[in-house]
KEFI-154317 format. One record per residue (C-alpha): residue in three letters; x, z, y; residue number from 1. Coordinates in pm, whole numbers, plus 50000, padded with zeros to 5 digits. Example, Ala and Ser with C-alpha at 12.3 -4.5 7.8 and 13.67 -1.06 7.14 Angstrom:
BEGIN
REC | ALA | 51230 | 50780 | 49550 | 1 .
REC | SER | 51367 | 50714 | 49894 | 2 .
//
This chain:
BEGIN
REC | MET | 48823 | 48598 | 53363 | 1 .
REC | ALA | 49006 | 48382 | 53109 | 2 .
REC | ILE | 49253 | 48660 | 53029 | 3 .
REC | ASP | 48966 | 48899 | 52955 | 4 .
REC | THR | 48819 | 48651 | 52708 | 5 .
REC | LEU | 49159 | 48606 | 52546 | 6 .
REC | PHE | 49204 | 48981 | 52501 | 7 .
REC | ASP | 48851 | 49017 | 52360 | 8 .
REC | ARG | 48916 | 48744 | 52104 | 9 .
REC | ALA | 49258 | 48885 | 52018 | 10 .
REC | SER | 49102 | 49225 | 51965 | 11 .
REC | SER | 48842 | 49077 | 51731 | 12 .
REC | VAL | 49105 | 48885 | 51537 | 13 .
REC | MET | 49322 | 49196 | 51497 | 14 .
REC | THR | 49022 | 49393 | 51374 | 15 .
REC | VAL | 48954 | 49132 | 51105 | 16 .
REC | ILE | 49322 | 49115 | 51006 | 17 .
REC | SER | 49339 | 49495 | 50983 | 18 .
REC | PHE | 49028 | 49508 | 50767 | 19 .
REC | ILE | 49161 | 49238 | 50534 | 20 .
REC | THR | 49491 | 49426 | 50506 | 21 .
REC | PHE | 49307 | 49750 | 50427 | 22 .
REC | VAL | 49099 | 49582 | 50156 | 23 .
REC | GLY | 49416 | 49426 | 50014 | 24 .
REC | ILE | 49583 | 49765 | 49990 | 25 .
REC | LEU | 49278 | 49910 | 49818 | 26 .
REC | TRP | 49273 | 49621 | 49573 | 27 .
REC | TRP | 49644 | 49662 | 49498 | 28 .
REC | ALA | 49621 | 50037 | 49449 | 29 .
REC | PHE | 49293 | 50080 | 49267 | 30 .
REC | ILE | 49151 | 49757 | 49131 | 31 .
REC | HIS | 49467 | 49578 | 49024 | 32 .
REC | ASN | 49574 | 49745 | 48698 | 33 .
REC | LYS | 49876 | 49943 | 48810 | 34 .
REC | GLU | 49821 | 50246 | 48587 | 35 .
REC | ALA | 50134 | 50180 | 48381 | 36 .
REC | ASP | 50348 | 50138 | 48694 | 37 .
REC | PHE | 50206 | 50456 | 48849 | 38 .
REC | ALA | 50261 | 50651 | 48526 | 39 .
REC | THR | 50623 | 50535 | 48512 | 40 .
REC | ALA | 50678 | 50627 | 48876 | 41 .
REC | ALA | 50521 | 50969 | 48818 | 42 .
REC | GLN | 50778 | 51042 | 48545 | 43 .
REC | LEU | 51084 | 50946 | 48753 | 44 .
REC | PRO | 51157 | 51298 | 48887 | 45 .
REC | PHE | 51146 | 51438 | 48534 | 46 .
REC | ASP | 51371 | 51164 | 48395 | 47 .
REC | ASP | 51644 | 51267 | 48640 | 48 .
REC | ASP | 51621 | 51629 | 48527 | 49 .
REC | GLU | 51654 | 51533 | 48159 | 50 .
REC | LYS | 51963 | 51323 | 48228 | 51 .
REC | GLU | 52133 | 51608 | 48414 | 52 .
REC | HIS | 52062 | 51861 | 48137 | 53 .
REC | SER | 52171 | 51633 | 47854 | 54 .
REC | HIS | 52515 | 51568 | 48012 | 55 .
REC | GLY | 52583 | 51921 | 48120 | 56 .
//
């Protein structure tokens, strides 16, 4: 019986940790002002193309 209680509590703890992690990811991606970083990252594929064409 004690092992069942342990697994039930571990399951509850993992659910809470997973939810906190999910909320943290949402905060990082949407609430925390990352627009400049995302815009820079979005331009990376095009920056490589410009470098290749300017040298060739």
